[in-house]
Legacy VTK file of the C-alpha trace (Angstrom):
# vtk DataFile Version 3.0
C-alpha trace
ASCII
DATASET POLYDATA
POINTS 274 float
-5.754 11.627 -6.781
-4.747 14.911 -5.180
-3.461 13.988 -1.709
-0.724 11.402 -1.120
0.478 10.484 2.366
4.075 9.295 2.689
5.150 8.233 6.198
8.944 8.152 6.391
11.565 6.919 8.819
14.298 8.058 6.385
15.252 4.447 5.639
16.196 3.199 2.173
12.745 1.614 1.808
11.061 4.919 2.705
13.104 6.674 0.030
12.112 4.049 -2.545
8.476 4.784 -1.660
9.034 8.540 -1.774
10.406 8.354 -5.323
7.260 6.501 -6.400
5.055 9.019 -4.557
6.920 11.861 -6.251
6.306 10.287 -9.651
2.598 9.925 -8.888
2.389 13.494 -7.570
3.928 14.923 -10.749
1.641 12.846 -12.951
-1.506 13.911 -11.056
-0.603 17.388 -9.791
-0.965 16.038 -6.264
0.339 17.205 -2.901
2.557 14.895 -0.849
1.990 14.914 2.899
5.424 13.863 4.099
5.226 12.722 7.705
7.785 11.512 10.208
6.824 9.959 13.520
9.391 10.691 16.213
10.231 7.483 18.065
10.974 9.167 21.361
12.325 7.277 24.372
9.521 6.435 26.799
10.683 8.883 29.456
10.126 11.734 26.985
6.450 10.833 26.832
5.993 10.903 30.608
4.251 14.245 30.614
6.946 16.145 32.534
7.449 18.766 29.836
9.934 20.818 31.877
12.400 17.938 31.728
11.568 16.748 28.244
11.634 19.932 26.156
15.422 20.096 25.464
15.587 16.467 24.333
12.387 16.779 22.290
13.798 19.823 20.538
16.961 17.891 19.698
14.998 15.025 18.109
12.830 17.550 16.257
15.901 19.380 14.940
17.400 16.127 13.636
14.143 15.254 11.872
13.947 18.626 10.130
17.575 18.372 9.023
16.742 15.025 7.421
13.691 16.544 5.756
15.812 19.365 4.340
18.217 16.829 2.834
15.269 14.888 1.384
13.672 17.973 -0.170
16.938 18.956 -1.884
16.989 15.798 -4.003
16.306 16.222 -7.719
13.239 13.955 -7.787
11.464 16.236 -5.289
11.636 19.358 -7.467
8.409 21.069 -8.517
6.238 19.058 -6.103
3.953 20.599 -3.516
4.928 19.047 -0.163
3.468 19.448 3.322
5.894 18.337 6.043
4.843 17.263 9.527
6.689 15.754 12.476
4.513 13.979 15.043
5.144 12.243 18.362
2.313 9.705 18.136
2.999 6.032 17.776
3.582 5.474 14.065
0.412 3.514 13.333
-1.855 5.907 15.272
-0.313 8.929 13.582
-0.772 7.485 10.110
-4.441 6.582 10.583
-5.115 10.004 12.097
-3.395 11.780 9.185
-5.452 9.823 6.630
-8.659 11.130 8.181
-7.399 14.632 8.948
-6.190 15.376 5.408
-8.737 13.243 3.511
-5.885 11.302 1.927
-6.468 9.643 -1.478
-3.480 7.282 -1.395
-0.918 6.137 1.153
2.507 5.154 -0.194
4.740 3.222 2.213
8.078 1.485 2.062
8.493 -1.932 3.616
11.228 -4.485 4.065
8.683 -7.206 4.803
8.512 -9.573 7.756
8.850 -13.315 8.036
8.764 -16.106 10.608
8.428 -15.169 14.280
8.613 -11.456 13.515
5.719 -11.727 11.075
3.586 -13.769 13.493
4.001 -11.847 16.718
5.205 -8.379 15.837
4.077 -7.488 12.341
4.854 -4.083 10.911
3.303 -0.648 10.779
2.842 -1.169 7.057
0.880 -4.367 7.688
-1.358 -2.621 10.236
-2.033 0.270 7.862
-2.845 -2.146 5.022
-5.339 -3.898 7.298
-7.194 -0.803 8.500
-6.585 2.239 6.279
-9.639 3.782 4.662
-7.479 4.955 1.741
-5.733 2.671 -0.767
-2.213 1.708 0.342
0.637 1.266 -2.151
3.573 -0.681 -0.700
7.038 -0.421 -2.258
9.846 -2.837 -1.367
12.627 -2.064 -3.842
14.181 0.808 -5.744
12.244 1.620 -8.920
14.008 3.917 -11.355
10.894 4.945 -13.269
7.577 3.841 -11.764
5.188 2.961 -14.558
2.320 0.476 -14.623
1.829 -1.409 -17.881
0.503 -4.715 -16.496
-1.670 -4.508 -13.383
-2.863 -7.761 -11.781
-6.146 -7.446 -9.892
-6.722 -10.616 -7.859
-10.184 -11.297 -6.490
-12.916 -13.846 -5.883
-15.192 -11.503 -7.895
-18.073 -11.382 -5.443
-20.368 -8.354 -5.340
-18.626 -6.837 -2.310
-15.516 -6.403 -4.477
-17.135 -4.008 -6.953
-16.329 -0.760 -5.125
-12.760 -1.986 -4.738
-12.607 -2.785 -8.443
-13.730 0.764 -9.287
-10.738 2.084 -7.350
-8.428 -0.339 -9.142
-9.752 0.864 -12.498
-9.107 4.475 -11.500
-5.508 3.652 -10.622
-4.993 1.652 -13.815
-6.353 4.536 -15.878
-3.693 6.874 -14.482
-1.143 4.865 -16.455
-3.316 3.429 -19.205
-2.416 0.016 -17.785
-3.787 -3.322 -18.903
-5.799 -4.949 -16.122
-5.254 -8.673 -15.648
-8.237 -9.968 -13.683
-7.051 -13.021 -11.787
-9.057 -15.827 -10.198
-6.844 -18.323 -8.355
-8.078 -21.903 -8.157
-6.877 -23.957 -5.190
-7.584 -27.566 -4.162
-9.742 -26.381 -1.258
-11.970 -24.157 -3.397
-11.780 -25.589 -6.863
-14.191 -24.471 -9.576
-14.091 -25.255 -13.260
-12.437 -22.817 -15.628
-15.766 -22.256 -17.367
-17.496 -21.390 -14.081
-14.676 -19.059 -12.987
-14.626 -17.248 -16.311
-18.414 -16.799 -16.245
-18.179 -15.364 -12.737
-15.556 -12.868 -13.890
-17.500 -11.870 -17.008
-20.660 -11.333 -14.947
-18.665 -9.298 -12.433
-17.393 -6.731 -14.960
-20.793 -6.097 -16.573
-21.592 -2.409 -16.170
-18.020 -1.202 -15.803
-17.369 1.164 -18.692
-14.201 2.978 -17.617
-11.767 0.263 -18.592
-11.168 -1.389 -21.920
-7.730 -3.013 -21.906
-8.101 -6.176 -19.844
-7.674 -9.940 -19.803
-9.318 -12.655 -17.699
-7.128 -15.343 -16.137
-7.842 -18.504 -14.150
-4.683 -19.818 -12.479
-4.253 -23.046 -10.504
-1.948 -23.227 -7.481
-1.706 -24.684 -3.992
-2.645 -21.427 -2.233
-4.175 -18.137 -3.306
-1.062 -16.221 -2.278
1.250 -18.495 -4.284
-1.081 -18.269 -7.268
-1.035 -14.474 -7.234
2.747 -14.321 -6.849
3.447 -16.986 -9.470
1.021 -15.578 -12.031
2.359 -12.047 -11.518
5.871 -13.340 -12.065
4.824 -15.145 -15.241
3.626 -11.934 -16.916
6.237 -9.692 -15.255
3.499 -7.581 -13.653
4.312 -4.042 -12.554
1.703 -3.987 -9.797
-0.498 -6.373 -7.811
-3.824 -5.160 -6.447
-6.436 -6.696 -4.187
-8.873 -5.911 -1.401
-8.429 -6.212 2.325
-11.264 -6.887 4.742
-9.687 -5.062 7.672
-9.923 -8.018 10.032
-9.246 -7.233 13.664
-8.472 -9.184 16.822
-9.038 -12.952 16.934
-10.663 -12.998 13.495
-7.442 -11.680 12.023
-5.225 -13.970 14.120
-7.026 -17.166 13.120
-8.044 -16.323 9.554
-5.019 -14.352 8.483
-5.083 -11.995 5.533
-3.941 -12.742 2.000
-3.338 -9.058 1.319
-1.038 -8.739 4.332
0.819 -11.899 3.348
1.361 -10.414 -0.101
2.628 -7.163 1.377
5.121 -9.169 3.415
6.264 -11.573 0.715
5.849 -9.914 -2.691
8.856 -8.156 -4.167
6.638 -6.326 -6.645
4.628 -3.241 -5.629
1.281 -4.126 -4.038
-1.741 -1.840 -3.735
-4.602 -2.706 -1.380
-8.123 -1.345 -1.207
-10.225 -1.747 1.917
-13.749 -3.111 1.540
LINES 1 275
274 0 1 2 3 4 5 6 7 8 9 10 11 12 13 14 15 16 17 18 19 20 21 22 23 24 25 26 27 28 29 30 31 32 33 34 35 36 37 38 39 40 41 42 43 44 45 46 47 48 49 50 51 52 53 54 55 56 57 58 59 60 61 62 63 64 65 66 67 68 69 70 71 72 73 74 75 76 77 78 79 80 81 82 83 84 85 86 87 88 89 90 91 92 93 94 95 96 97 98 99 100 101 102 103 104 105 106 107 108 109 110 111 112 113 114 115 116 117 118 119 120 121 122 123 124 125 126 127 128 129 130 131 132 133 134 135 136 137 138 139 140 141 142 143 144 145 146 147 148 149 150 151 152 153 154 155 156 157 158 159 160 161 162 163 164 165 166 167 168 169 170 171 172 173 174 175 176 177 178 179 180 181 182 183 184 185 186 187 188 189 190 191 192 193 194 195 196 197 198 199 200 201 202 203 204 205 206 207 208 209 210 211 212 213 214 215 216 217 218 219 220 221 222 223 224 225 226 227 228 229 230 231 232 233 234 235 236 237 238 239 240 241 242 243 244 245 246 247 248 249 250 251 252 253 254 255 256 257 258 259 260 261 262 263 264 265 266 267 268 269 270 271 272 273
């Protein structure tokens, strides 16, 4: 992990994420690509540059002043940082930066979304989780010292999850974390404990890069509730799972467990796109 993208709007949640990104960068000798998307008023994007330049320069100056304040904080010392200010829409700029810099990990802050806001508006974080080619680590709260001892990897343990699991192992190995492989049983897709455990044992055959792990079958009314409740029961430091990158009507009707977790979990969540 050598390239970490951190989109920031200079909010408290973005700073929480930046502290985690800084910790990861120091541990891995990585570069942080610190990016701010200018949310310019619509008239500044009209194309009439003769009228827009003074106001654009003002917004740019404010952004760089905020960056200077950010870089002067103690937790940012001795980290290689690349700073960019863009005028794209936030989501477009983030996806473009992931490809442009061949990003290994995106770290984002989020305050979550619920109710009508969650249904009709969503968040940039949710969109990035759904579509990003790189793993996305979402941070909701202040973490004094980010360390992963217990890492829950939730899955249905089908073959298409194996590449995702390899990425989860790599992240767990950064911290020497114990992986808790979790299969959630629900009334709508119930299987016996014996069958679930066999599926999990068959799934991990051939993986040699991880040793510290446990297999868990947990019963709950929904997959999301099962993941959240199990993670709470072991005081997990991190929850990981895949996202299928659903788009359009498929996403609207089927939803996404990973996006629901990003919205509702208080613990850090990392997603890996299939």
